[in-house]
LUMLUMFI-924922 format. One record per residue (C-alpha): residue in one letter; x, y, z. Coordinates in pm, whole numbers, plus 50000, padded with zeros to 5 digits. Layout:
REM residues N
aXYZ
...
//
This chain:
REM residues 341
m499954995849981
t501425035749890
e500465070550012
k498675073049658
a496055048349761
l494875074949998
t494185101849730
i492085075549528
i490085067349828
t488905107449819
q488645107349450
r485065084649468
e482325105349267
d479935094949528
l481465109649798
p478565136249871
q475765108049868
l477355085250124
f476905117250402
g473745113150565
k473135078150431
r472595051050680
i473145013450616
e471854989550884
n471985023251124
q475415028951038
a476955055750874
a477985051350498
i480915074950516
e482375057150793
e483415027750549
i485785054650380
i487125064850711
t487395026450809
k489535021150468
i491745054050502
e492325043150866
t493355006450752
e495455016350460
s497255044750661
r498565024050945
s499464996050675
i502185020750563
t505375015550798
f508565037450817
d511415044251035
i510985076551225
e514565073751325
t515855079650959
k515425110650712
e513245090450474
g511455076850764
q510735114050884
a509465125850555
t507165095750516
c505525100050844
r505215138850756
s503835131950418
l501535108450544
a500045129150814
a499595156250541
k497745126950302
i495285122050584
a494705160450671
s493945164350264
a491665132750303
k489765149850594
s489485182250424
t488235165950129
l485595144650266
d484485175250490
k484215196150195
a481865166250005
g479875164950316
k479435203850339
a478115199449958
r475705175150030
k474405194450327
d474035225150123
e472385204249861
y470175184250084
t469055206350379
v466615177150505
t469455158550610
a471475184550736
d471695174551099
l472915141651002
i475565154250750
q476925175651024
v477105147351259
d479395127750970
r481295159450874
n482005157751291
l482915120551273
v485055124150956
k486665153251151
q487255136951483
r488175100851371
l490625114551082
q492225140351323
l492515112751587
l494215091351318
q496415121351187
d497825125251542
e498165089751581
v500135086951236
r502415118951331
q502945109951714
p506205090451645
l507445123551467
t505875146451768
e507655126152007
l511205128751806
e510725168551784
q509855168252156
r512875144652232
e515095170152004
k513775202152205
q514775186852579
r518015177752422
q518815210352267
a517545226052616
q519495204052829
h522665213652626
e521805253652641
t521345247353017
k524575235653096
l526395260652823
a525025287853034
a526135272853313
l529755283553178
g529255316653157
y531475338453392
l530525364553637
d530275399253547
v533565416953608
q532125445453837
d531305417254074
h534485403154135
d535525429554390
r532345422954599
i532415384254587
g536165381954675
s539025356054550
k537755327654733
f534285324554493
i536425334054200
k539065303554288
e535775279454311
r534585296354010
i537805284353803
a538305252753950
f534405243153841
l535655256653494
e538625236153463
n536915203853589
t534275206653326
v535035179753040
i533955189852729
d533625157552520
d531585148252231
s528545142352458
w528275178452378
e527455172152017
e526765202451815
y527425227852115
k531015214252194
s532935243751975
q530655267652148
a531095255152511
l534885252952439
e534805289852350
t532545296152663
k534855278152891
d538025292752749
n536645328952731
a536105322353086
l539195310953233
r540725339953037
i538915363353221
l538625347653559
r542515335753620
p543965374053588
e540755383653778
f541545359054050
e545395371454108
r543865410754097
v541345402954354
k543845383254557
q546315410854571
r543855438654654
e542675415954957
y546325414455079
e546835448055045
q543735456755228
a544685431455538
e548135444355550
l547135480355563
a544445470955857
r547655451456017
l549715483255974
r546855509156131
a546335484056438
e550375485156510
q550235520356494
v547425523156731
q548815501856974
r552695514556908
e550875553456983
q548645536857299
q552245521657461
e553935554157397
r551625573657574
e551325552957881
e555155553557879
r555275588457902
i552455594558145
a554215566258372
q557515586858312
e556195619558393
a554605604658700
t557585588958849
a559905622558808
k557115638858948
a557225615259290
n561045617559272
a561245652159278
d558665658159559
a560455626759758
e563905646459705
r562325680359822
q560745665160123
a563965644860187
q565845677660177
q563155692960422
i563815660460673
a567765670160632
q567265706660727
e564975696661007
s567815668461196
e570305696061203
r567805720061425
k566275691361635
e567855656861637
r564935641461806
e562315657961640
a564145649861283
k564035614461375
e560385613061425
r559905634661134
e562125611960890
a560035580961011
r556845600360923
l558705614960576
i559315581860509
a555885568560531
e554575599860367
k556895593260076
e555715555760027
s552455565660066
a552785593759780
e554705569359590
l551785546059589
r549495576159535
a551885585159216
k551795549759082
q547775547059131
q547555581358930
v550035567258680
i547605533458649
d543915553958643
a545625577058374
a546585549158170
k543405533758208
r541325564558101
e543625567157793
r543015532857697
d539355534857758
a539045564257539
i541035547157266
e538715516857274
a535755539457293
e536975556456995
r538015519156825
l534215508656931
e532645538956756
v535035535056462
e533575500556416
r530085505456504
l530185531656245
e531725509955977
a529665482356049
n526305504556004
r527775515055676
q528475481055554
a524895470055683
n523505499355480
k525445491755159
k524295456255208
h520935465455240
r520625487954952
d522405460654700
a520065433254805
i517235455854721
f518615467754393
i519605430454340
q515645420054415
a514435447054177
k516555440353901
d515615398853950
d511985411453939
l512175430153648
m514525401753435
a511185377753597
n508975400853385
g510775397053039
i513365424553088
d517045416553022
e519525420253266
e521185451953071
t518245468553053
a516975458653414
k520105475853557
q519615509553355
v516125511453476
i517065506653841
k519815529153809
l517595555853654
i515015555453943
h517575553454216
v519445587954038
s515595603754057
k515185605853655
v512325587353661
s509115609953761
n506885599954061
v508925564454110
t511335559454403
i513215528154527
k512205520454911
f515165506255141
//
């Protein structure tokens, strides 16, 4: 049986007379439908070959043509015999329904093949998108650790024949990403090292300045205490010349006072050093608090910008346009529209 037989079936001159006709309560047109179904299903093909796909496509088209031809014959019969219009319409619907099902049945292998092809392409395109590299503007924010992990992922991704026709594009995408990420990793890593070194030097400077202040205060307090003690010792010596007994008593009292004065001086040094350290610590904590607030505000703003961008992209706007829209709103270039932080 060949596809040509389908055309011959629908070339009968008595086709219109079959519509609305009943033979033992069965539509006469069903004989034609059944014959088309039988002949169509007798045609075999290999859907995995180009020839088989062409045969399937052609056969489905022939069935569609037969459906149209029979429907037109039915319509002609209906126009000619309005008395049997309802029965003819039923037959037309029967033709369309049965032959549509047959058309779908015959074309099903081709439809499934096309669906598998679309799924295969989608899987490759998803894998290809995963090879893309991050925007260079994000590198300083995400840090060298993430860039290093990204480079490792790309280096470990094997581009072989399993990528099929996407192999060359995947190789190019991977090479381009690595070409950009490798020098970016070194640059970001160097920047992070410089920032850490600067922070260390600043901490050392603060500690050195604090130690110098404490030593200076201690030296001044000790010098003052020694001067006071020396002055008091001279007074004791003068008094001893005038009155030996009183001098001994005064000497003992002054020694005690000297010790007390030294203790007070030492305590003053300790108290002054503590006040200085407390002031420095308070200043450091205030700087850290202000920096933490600034970082939190920046992180909050960045999160809102990213969310707004993602929302715009989710509604069909590409990434670059979404970024530009958000930027215009943020700098008040769009009337009556603001970003709520």
